[in-house]
N, C-alpha and C positions, 0 to 999 in steps of 0.2 A: 470392540471399540476401545482404544487406548484410553486409559483414565488418566487424567491430569491432576496429579495429586499436590503439586506445589506451584507457586508462582515463579516467574523466571527471576533468577538473581539480578538481572539487568533492569527489571521493571521499576517504574516511578513509584514514589510513596503512596499514591493513591489516584483516584480519579480527579481531574482537575475541575475547579469552579469555572464554568463556561457562561458567557453572556447569553441571555435570551435573544434569539434572531426574530424580530417581529415578523410574523407572516408565515413562520414554520412551526408545525405541531408534530408531535411524537406519540405513539403508542407501542406497546410490546405486550407480548403474552406468550402463552404455552399452546402449541398445537400438537405436539408429539409427532412431529415429522420423523424424528429419528430417536430423540433423547426423551427421557422421562424426567420430570420434576425440574425443567430448567426452562428458560424463555428461548423460543426458537423461531419467532415471527414477530416482525415490526412493520408498522405503516408510518409513513411520513408525508404531511400534506403540505404544500406550498400555495401561497395566496395567489389569486388571480393577478395576473401582470408578470409572474415570474418566469423569468428565461431560465433555460436548462441546458448546460453543456456536458459532454462526457467523453472520456477516452476509455478504450477497452482492449482485453487481449487481442493479439493478432494470431491466436493458434488458428490452426485449420480446423479443428475440431471443437471450436467455440459453442456454448450451450445455446438453446433455444431463447434463453433470456436475454443474452448478449445479442444476439441477432435482432430480436424484437427491439431492444433499446436503441441500437445503431439505426433502425428503420425510422423511429419515432423521433430521434433528434432534429431540431430545427422547426418543429410544428407550432402553431398558433398558441401563444402565452396568455391569451385573455381569460382562459378558464382557470389557471393555475395549473397544478401538477401534483402527482402522488409518487412516492417511491415505496415500493414494498420488498422486504427482504426475508428470506427464510433460511435457516441454517439446518444441516444434517443431511441434505441431499441437493447436489448441484444442478440437477435437471439438465445433465450434460450426456451425450451420447444415448439419448432416449428417443430420436426420431419424431415420428408424427405425435406419439403421445407427449413428448415434450413440448411440443407447439401448443397442443390442445391444453396442457396444463397452463402455460402462460396465457392463453385465450380466457380459460376458465378464471383464473384469479383476476385479470385484468377487467373481465366483465363484472365480477362481483365487486371489486373496489369502484368501479364506474357506477354500478346501481346504488352503492350505498353512499357515495360521496357526491353523485352528480356530475363528476368529472368525465370528460370525453375519454374512452378507451385509450385513444393515441396520446394521451398525457399521463398515461399510467405506466412508470417504468419499473420492471420487476428484476429482482436478482435472487438467484440461489447458489448455495455453497455448501459443499460437503462431499459425499461419496458420488463418484461418477459411474454411470452406467445402471442406475437402479430408478425405475419409474416414481416420479414425484406423487406422493398420495395428496394430491392438490384439494380433495374433498375435505381433508382434515384442515386445510388452511382455509377454503371457502366458509367452513362452518365458523370461524373465528373472526371472519372480517367486521360483522355487526359490533361485535364487542370491541375490537381495535378502534374503529369509528368513533364509538361511545367513549372510549378512554382518551382521545387525542388531548394533548396537553403540551403547551409551549415549554414547559418545564421537564419534558419526558425523555430527554436526549440520552441520559446515562442508561435507562432502560434499554433504548434502541441500541446502544453500543454493547449492551451485554447479550442481547438477542442475536447478534450477527456473528457471535464467535463459534468456532469450531475447536480446534486444538489450542486455541489462544489461551494463555494462563493469566491475562488481564485484559480488561477493557481499555481501548485506546482513543484519546481524544486531544485536541489541541484548538487552541483559539488565539486572536489577536484583536485588537481594537485599535482604531487609528483615527485621526483627525484630516477631514478633507474638506477645504474651504470653511473651516470653523465648525463643522458638524461632525458628529461621530458616526464612524462606520464600523461594523462589527463582523467577524468572520469566526465561525466554529465549525469543527469537523470531527468525524468518528472515523475509524478504520478497523478492519479485522485482517488478520494475516499472521502465519506461524511457520507453515510449510508449504511447499510447491510454490516457492517465491523465486522469481528471476525476472529481470527486466524485459518488459514487453507486454505487458505491464505487470508486472510483478505479481496460493489461491487467495486473492486479496481483493477485498471489496473497500471502497471509501466513499463517504457521503460528506460534502462540505456545503456550507450555507452562509450567505451573506445578505445583510439588508441594504446593499448598494444596489443601485440600478445601472445594469450593463446590458447592451444589446447582446443577442445571442450570438451573432457572428464575432464580436468582439471577445465576450466570455470565452467561446471555443477557442478562439486564437491565443489567448493568455493561457487556458488550461492545457492546451497541447503542447506550447512552449515549455511550461514549467513542468509538465509531467516527464519530459526529457531529462531533466536536470535533477529530479527528485525521484519520484517511483521508478522511473526507468534506470536508475543508478544504484539499486539495492538488488542483493541476492542473498538468499538463504542456501539453496541447495541446487541451483541451476535450472530448476524445472518451471515451466511456463504452463500456468493453469488455463483450464477451459473456460473459465468464468470471470476472470479478472474485469472489474467494472470500478470505475471512478465518475461519480456523478456530482456536478456542482450546480447548486440552485442559487439565483439572484432574485431577491423578492422585490427590491426597490423600494421598501417601506421606509428607509431612512431619508429618502428624498435627494440623495447625493448620487449624481449621475457621473458615471466613470465613461470617458470618451477616449482615453489613450490607453495604448498597451502597455506603457512604461509609466512608472511612478510609484508612490506610496502604496497603492492598492495591490498592484503586482507584488511589491516586495512583501507585504504582509500575508498576502495568499501563498507566495512562495515559502514563507517561514513556517505557516501551517501545515503545508504539503510537506516540507522537509522533516518537520518534527513527527509528523505521523507516519513517514517512511522510516525514520529511525526507530521509532516504537515498533514497526512491524520486524525490523532486524533483531531488536533488543529481546523480541518475543519469539525468535527463531526456534523451532523445536530442538529442544535440548541444549540451546544456548547457554555458554557461561561467560562468553567475551565478545565485545562489540569492536570490530575492526574497521578503521577507516584506511582505504588504499589511495594514495595521493601520487599521481602520475604527472610528472613534469618533463619538459625537453622532448617530447614526441614530435614527429613530422607534423602532426596535425592533432586537433582535437579528437577527431575519430579514432586515429591509431592510439591516442591515449586512453581512450576509453576501452579499446580493445585489450590492451595491455592490462588495465585495471580489472577488467571482468576476468580475465585469464587468471590472475592472481586470487581474486575474490571467490572464484568458482573452484580453484583446484582442491580437490579433497586433501592432497598431501600438505598443501600450506595450512589448510584449515584444521587438519587433525595435528599438525606441529603446534598451532596456536593453542588447541585444546589441551596438549601436553605441555605447555610453558615451554617449548623448545625453540630456541631463536635459530632455527634452521633455515638461513638466508639462501642456502643452495637451491631449495624449492622455489624460492621468489625467482631465481635465475631461471629455474626450468620453466616456470609459468610464462615468463617473458619470452623465452626462446620458442615456445610452441605456439604462442598467440596468432603468428600469421603477420602480424603488423612489423614495421620496420624496427630494427634493433641492431645495435653494434656492441658485441662484448666488450671492447676495449674502450668504450665511452660510458659504461654503465656505472651508475652510482645507487646505492641502497642504504637507506637508514630505518632503524626501528626508533620511533620517536625521534629525540634529538641525537641519537646515538649512530654515527656514521659506521656502517657495517662493512661496506665493500664501495671502492672506486677505482675507476680505470680498468675495470675488469679483474680485479683482485681484491682480496680482504684488505680492509684498511689497516694501515701499521698501528694506528691509534685503538684500533677495537679490541675489546676484553670480552672474552666469552661469559665471564661472571656479570659483567655490567648487562649485556644482552639477556643472560638468563633472568636477572632480576627485573629487567623491564617486562619481559614476557609474564610476569605474575600478576601485572595490572589487568583490571577487567575491561578497561577502554584503551585500544591500541592503535598505533599509527604506523602503517609501512609506508615508507615514501621511496619512490623510484625516480630517478632523473635520466633520461635516456641519451641526453647530450647531442641531439639531432635537430632540435627545432624549437618552436614556442608552444606546440600543442600540450594542453593539459586536460585533466580530468580527475574527478574524485567519485569513487564508488564506495559503497559500505556494505559490510558482509558480518558474519558471525562466524565462530568457530563450529566444528563437526565433533559431536561426542557421541558415546553410547546411547545417550537418551534420545537423539535424532532417530537411531536404529529401532529402540524399543517403541518409540511412538509410532513409526511407520509400519513396523511389522505386524502390529496389533491393530491398525487402523480400521479394518472392516469387521474384526471379530468381536 
């Protein structure tokens, strides 16, 4: 197994202070699923009346956990809910054995908490194709239940990590009708990250009261402009899961799909998505790709992802090479509409190319100096219409190869 020896240079200064979400409790521990001497399991419980929404990978080889969560969404919320996550083993491509592991873990949590099994949502992340040693997990469920704590979210964020170099979290507090509403979330993700849903696990909690159908609508719409707009390596995981729980304990009911609650939730989701990219395996630079002037938004996103997923663009960024020709290449191969002679490209505020040719004002020295920054913007205007999109990625370095070449060893 590749050893992570240092924290990403793009990491925040530390784990943020998160508000306590009434009705949510966390516990984490060591089950030895794969790793020795580190947390690898966590249990999260939500109070009776909590609604749960989710979005998941669209992979045709998605894990037993994902299939089980999808089946359980929309169930009776009166009993509350539980989320369980283990790291080190994804329980994917494990056939009937994988289904049996999900059932065994769900049954153990149900017995220990009194929750119905169909309100237990499980996730697994790690190596694909190895049977999950679920007996190691079920042996720890009693300890996890005993350790549930409203202040235990940081331990949960640590327990869900695999090759992540830091634990990821975000929160917002807003006022609705004179009352406070809180949102807090955690995420894991570093490699095998591409839109659809980007190996990524995300758990977000709010004390707002939101019906399950409305919560699902808001989450699905926001996923498309946050987590589905990031990429590290263009690979879609078998296990991507995003679960959102709304406890209703604040007494504030959200009844509209638009408004301050949606805006605050989007801010949390976007920050978590950016943190995943900033912890991309081997990453040293965070890159925002802004596309404007496309025929439509869908074309804009196609162009953006073609640039963000290009190994040639990403290695140029790693080498601090202002190689705008590779951006031109990526646009040309994307399959979306483009006209060479209408194209403009910029790096930050520096106009690099316009009207199908290098800009007269462009200086290679200025481009090279800009590329030394660790947060970069690549802007492209197609000159064809009003379509726009923004996607986020990172550079591709030798570190990515080292981590993934050794991942199972």
